[in-house]
TINU-176106 format. One line per field, with one value per residue (C-alpha): residue number from 1; chain; z, y, x. Coordinates in Angstrom, 2 decimals. Layout:
N
i = [NUM,...]
ch = [A,...]
pz = [Z,...]
py = [Y,...]
px = [X,...]
END
This chain:
336
i = [1,2,3,4,5,6,7,8,9,10,11,12,13,14,15,16,17,18,19,20,21,22,23,24,25,26,27,28,29,30,31,32,33,34,35,36,37,38,39,40,41,42,43,44,45,46,47,48,49,50,51,52,53,54,55,56,57,58,59,60,61,62,63,64,65,66,67,68,69,70,71,72,73,74,75,76,77,78,79,80,81,82,83,84,85,86,87,88,89,90,91,92,93,94,95,96,97,98,99,100,101,102,103,104,105,106,107,108,109,110,111,112,113,114,115,116,117,118,119,120,121,122,123,124,125,126,127,128,129,130,131,132,133,134,135,136,137,138,139,140,141,142,143,144,145,146,147,148,149,150,151,152,153,154,155,156,157,158,159,160,161,162,163,164,165,166,167,168,169,170,171,172,173,174,175,176,177,178,179,180,181,182,183,184,185,186,187,188,189,190,191,192,193,194,195,196,197,198,199,200,201,202,203,204,205,206,207,208,209,210,211,212,213,214,215,216,217,218,219,220,221,222,223,224,225,226,227,228,229,230,231,232,233,234,235,236,237,238,239,240,241,242,243,244,245,246,247,248,249,250,251,252,253,254,255,256,257,258,259,260,261,262,263,264,265,266,267,268,269,270,271,272,273,274,275,276,277,278,279,280,281,282,283,284,285,286,287,288,289,290,291,292,293,294,295,296,297,298,299,300,301,302,303,304,305,306,307,308,309,310,311,312,313,314,315,316,317,318,319,320,321,322,323,324,325,326,327,328,329,330,331,332,333,334,335,336]
ch = [A,A,A,A,A,A,A,A,A,A,A,A,A,A,A,A,A,A,A,A,A,A,A,A,A,A,A,A,A,A,A,A,A,A,A,A,A,A,A,A,A,A,A,A,A,A,A,A,A,A,A,A,A,A,A,A,A,A,A,A,A,A,A,A,A,A,A,A,A,A,A,A,A,A,A,A,A,A,A,A,A,A,A,A,A,A,A,A,A,A,A,A,A,A,A,A,A,A,A,A,A,A,A,A,A,A,A,A,A,A,A,A,A,A,A,A,A,A,A,A,A,A,A,A,A,A,A,A,A,A,A,A,A,A,A,A,A,A,A,A,A,A,A,A,A,A,A,A,A,A,A,A,A,A,A,A,A,A,A,A,A,A,A,A,A,A,A,A,A,A,A,A,A,A,A,A,A,A,A,A,A,A,A,A,A,A,A,A,A,A,A,A,A,A,A,A,A,A,A,A,A,A,A,A,A,A,A,A,A,A,A,A,A,A,A,A,A,A,A,A,A,A,A,A,A,A,A,A,A,A,A,A,A,A,A,A,A,A,A,A,A,A,A,A,A,A,A,A,A,A,A,A,A,A,A,A,A,A,A,A,A,A,A,A,A,A,A,A,A,A,A,A,A,A,A,A,A,A,A,A,A,A,A,A,A,A,A,A,A,A,A,A,A,A,A,A,A,A,A,A,A,A,A,A,A,A,A,A,A,A,A,A,A,A,A,A,A,A,A,A,A,A,A,A,A,A,A,A,A,A,A,A,A,A,A,A]
pz = [84.64,85.50,82.27,83.08,86.58,85.36,82.42,84.47,86.52,83.36,82.07,85.37,85.43,81.88,82.66,85.72,83.65,81.00,83.67,85.49,82.20,81.31,84.75,84.46,80.99,82.23,85.21,83.01,80.82,83.64,83.18,85.39,85.25,85.68,86.90,83.74,80.72,77.61,75.25,74.14,77.66,79.14,75.99,76.10,79.62,78.72,75.50,77.34,80.06,77.46,75.38,78.29,79.90,76.84,76.45,72.97,72.47,71.30,74.14,76.84,80.17,82.85,86.10,88.10,85.81,85.91,88.24,88.54,90.43,91.21,92.90,95.87,96.30,93.41,91.75,94.27,96.49,96.44,97.33,97.51,99.05,100.52,100.85,103.43,105.32,105.84,107.56,109.86,110.57,111.35,113.79,115.29,115.81,117.74,119.81,120.69,121.19,125.02,125.19,122.94,124.22,121.84,118.91,119.79,118.20,115.96,112.33,110.68,113.94,115.08,111.92,112.27,115.84,114.66,111.88,109.22,106.54,104.07,106.60,107.58,103.97,103.22,104.08,101.10,101.13,104.06,106.18,105.23,106.17,109.55,110.14,109.14,111.27,114.31,113.98,112.57,114.25,117.73,118.01,117.74,114.66,116.80,118.39,115.00,113.53,116.46,116.09,112.38,112.97,115.67,113.39,110.40,112.54,113.61,111.20,108.50,105.28,105.70,102.73,101.91,105.60,105.44,106.47,104.33,103.50,101.82,99.32,97.33,93.64,92.86,89.28,90.60,93.20,90.33,88.33,91.21,91.50,87.73,87.58,90.50,88.96,85.93,87.80,88.46,91.73,92.66,94.49,95.77,94.96,96.76,97.51,100.83,103.88,103.59,107.20,106.89,103.77,105.12,108.00,105.70,102.36,102.93,104.28,101.73,98.60,99.21,99.03,101.93,103.68,102.13,98.71,99.59,98.51,99.86,101.37,104.64,107.65,109.00,111.86,114.74,116.70,120.47,123.55,125.69,129.04,127.97,124.72,121.29,119.15,115.99,116.49,113.62,113.50,112.37,109.38,105.78,104.32,100.94,99.23,96.94,94.47,90.95,90.42,93.75,92.52,90.12,92.84,95.41,93.00,92.29,95.94,97.34,94.48,92.38,89.13,86.56,86.38,83.15,84.29,85.83,86.91,88.31,88.12,88.33,87.29,90.47,88.67,85.42,86.01,87.16,83.99,81.76,83.24,83.32,79.86,78.27,79.06,76.58,75.82,76.37,78.76,79.90,81.33,82.65,83.99,85.95,84.84,87.36,85.16,87.29,89.38,90.21,91.61,92.76,91.68,88.36,88.28,86.42,85.30,87.93,90.98,93.92,94.77,92.14,89.40,85.98,83.34,81.64,81.90,80.34,77.41,76.88,77.41,73.70,72.39,75.23,74.51,77.96,78.35,79.70,81.90,81.79,85.15,84.01,80.84,81.57,85.03,85.66,89.38,91.35,94.94,96.25,97.78,94.27,93.27,92.81]
py = [185.64,182.46,180.86,181.87,180.38,177.12,176.52,175.71,173.22,171.50,171.30,169.78,167.32,166.26,165.78,163.71,161.53,160.98,160.18,157.71,156.03,155.70,154.22,151.71,150.73,150.31,148.25,146.06,145.26,144.97,142.14,139.24,137.64,140.55,138.38,136.26,137.32,138.01,135.09,131.71,130.21,133.01,133.24,129.52,129.89,132.93,131.34,128.20,130.13,132.35,129.47,127.42,130.41,132.15,131.35,130.20,128.82,125.18,124.63,126.26,124.40,125.00,126.46,123.30,121.37,123.91,121.95,122.79,120.51,121.84,120.14,121.89,121.00,122.49,123.85,126.30,126.66,125.57,122.07,122.21,121.00,118.75,118.80,121.40,118.90,116.79,119.75,119.90,116.17,116.50,119.34,117.27,114.33,116.61,117.91,114.41,112.87,113.26,110.92,108.37,107.51,104.54,106.95,107.64,104.31,103.64,104.73,106.97,108.89,108.55,110.25,113.05,113.74,113.85,116.27,113.69,114.28,111.91,109.09,109.98,109.64,106.54,104.33,105.66,105.55,103.11,105.48,108.46,106.57,105.75,109.44,110.45,107.74,108.72,112.47,112.61,109.65,109.01,112.62,114.23,116.27,119.42,118.82,118.22,121.41,123.46,121.90,122.77,126.33,126.89,125.55,127.69,130.84,130.31,127.95,129.34,127.73,126.44,128.36,131.09,132.06,133.11,131.58,128.68,130.28,133.19,130.79,130.52,131.38,134.76,133.80,130.75,132.83,135.04,131.98,130.68,134.06,134.21,130.76,131.49,134.82,132.81,130.34,127.60,125.69,125.26,122.20,121.31,117.72,117.05,114.15,115.89,115.30,116.42,117.63,119.49,121.42,122.14,124.14,126.97,126.43,128.92,131.72,131.31,130.14,131.03,127.32,126.06,122.80,120.87,121.53,119.87,116.31,114.74,111.76,110.77,108.52,106.47,108.02,106.78,108.35,108.44,110.13,111.51,113.09,113.32,115.09,113.47,113.65,112.20,110.53,110.23,106.67,105.69,103.79,104.98,105.50,107.05,108.00,110.78,110.59,109.16,106.62,107.72,111.22,110.26,107.92,110.72,113.10,110.52,109.64,113.18,115.49,113.16,115.11,114.88,118.24,120.19,122.23,120.39,121.65,119.88,119.95,116.42,112.82,112.41,114.42,112.43,110.17,113.08,115.01,111.99,110.96,114.45,115.58,112.33,113.25,114.51,118.21,120.97,120.09,121.95,120.33,122.42,121.61,124.08,123.50,124.72,126.42,129.42,128.69,132.36,133.20,129.72,126.37,124.65,120.90,118.20,114.75,113.91,115.57,113.31,115.89,116.80,114.63,115.69,113.16,111.22,114.13,116.42,114.02,113.50,117.05,117.92,114.87,114.99,118.66,119.84,123.42,123.63,126.67,127.77,129.48,131.54,132.93,132.82,134.43,138.07,137.34,134.09,134.97,137.71,139.43,139.84,142.27,145.84]
px = [60.64,58.80,60.07,63.66,63.38,61.87,64.21,67.36,65.32,64.12,67.70,68.93,66.06,66.87,70.54,69.71,67.38,70.04,72.65,70.41,69.50,73.18,73.96,71.12,72.31,75.90,74.74,72.58,75.59,78.15,80.62,79.41,82.87,85.30,88.20,88.10,90.13,88.08,88.57,87.21,87.01,84.96,82.86,82.09,80.68,78.59,77.31,76.23,74.40,72.72,71.40,70.03,68.30,66.83,63.14,62.31,65.82,65.92,68.42,66.30,66.46,63.79,65.17,64.44,66.80,69.63,71.89,75.60,78.00,81.46,84.39,86.00,89.69,91.64,88.49,87.06,90.13,93.77,94.90,98.69,100.97,98.23,94.46,93.47,91.34,94.46,96.12,93.09,93.38,97.09,96.46,93.67,96.06,98.40,95.48,94.25,97.72,97.79,94.78,96.49,100.00,100.05,100.32,103.96,104.89,101.88,101.93,100.87,100.41,104.04,105.30,102.74,103.85,107.48,106.61,107.50,104.85,106.49,106.37,102.80,101.64,103.71,100.73,98.79,95.00,94.91,96.97,94.82,91.66,93.21,93.95,90.41,88.81,90.84,90.26,86.74,85.04,83.63,82.52,79.10,78.32,78.02,81.43,83.01,81.52,82.82,86.26,86.47,85.21,87.87,90.57,89.55,89.66,93.27,95.02,97.33,98.47,102.07,103.51,100.98,100.79,97.16,93.81,92.69,89.35,91.16,92.73,89.51,89.52,87.97,86.99,85.15,83.28,82.12,81.12,78.99,77.25,76.74,75.18,72.84,71.83,70.73,68.58,71.12,71.21,74.87,76.20,79.65,80.59,83.85,86.12,86.67,84.55,80.95,80.77,84.09,83.02,79.54,81.02,82.18,80.41,77.60,79.77,82.57,80.73,77.10,76.26,74.12,75.08,72.21,73.81,77.12,77.92,81.10,82.83,81.23,81.48,78.64,76.67,74.57,71.73,72.28,70.92,73.73,72.95,69.32,70.17,69.66,72.81,74.32,77.70,80.17,81.51,85.03,83.60,83.38,79.89,80.79,84.03,82.85,85.69,86.09,83.27,81.79,80.94,78.12,76.83,76.83,75.09,72.39,71.85,71.82,70.78,68.65,69.17,71.93,73.77,74.03,77.07,80.03,83.46,86.50,90.27,91.61,91.18,89.16,86.44,86.65,83.65,81.47,82.35,81.91,78.56,77.05,78.13,76.92,73.29,70.72,70.42,72.99,75.83,78.92,82.05,84.92,88.39,90.53,94.13,96.70,99.31,100.30,103.40,103.83,100.40,99.38,100.92,101.59,100.93,99.01,100.16,102.78,101.28,100.35,97.68,95.10,96.63,95.33,96.29,93.48,91.04,93.66,94.12,90.38,89.11,89.20,87.40,84.87,84.12,85.19,86.39,89.92,90.54,94.17,94.62,97.60,96.04,92.29,92.24,93.14,93.42,93.50,92.61,90.29,93.32,94.78,92.03,93.26]
END
């Protein structure tokens, strides 16, 4: 009788052990990049990570040298029909307009207040710098951070009609997690404003503010009403774009990355510089080819122009990510 009573318990215990072992095995082999289509692009990423993290491999890279630098606009989130930070600056112009009556006749502000985006951007880089200086300067860093946080909570993309921070790319979020799980330190290296990106980088990407490199204004230390503050000045300190990206990486990170990702010719020099180093290197370009789920653009786009980098990707050994064919989903909201 005792044997009969014990036997079912032993059977159940055995089944539970087999089930738990199977679950552990499945978890251990879970796809780290589920939103990426199986194929050469995904395999290239996995193969690179495997070879630089496997001890005993001739390509093994110590964890302290596993640096990944990834562009933001167009690489981690969308950038059409204009950079998202520009939309913030435009809304900021409208907010500050009552204190600046001269803007009614002064360009590019007059066009912004009339809703004429074409006229507002007609001044090119000079006009953009004027907008940034007027909306980002002469304000303390704390005041600027609060302003950006308020805007991100309420602002909606003009065509997608959803918050900007939801327009991040799900496959890239998985890639960031995958790299960090394998001992990489991930940095954003953006042509956008460093203080703007730092406001949301940790919450959205899991990247703390000290791991953000970006364009920046000069700043000054002051004591206001007995409180020490940093004031953003309307003067450019660093334009972290094109040739400025390797400079920013050197000045702020101090190590050459071994994994680099971008999406435009603005990332060309970062890709070229990083992948020309000794040892294993991985360069990646996100090619916007999906007009249905996101946007399709490259050579002729005024935003995120991809021309020279597209031509040179093959001979430079850079992996070209075709958004339409390589990604199962684009945004987190696309997940089933």
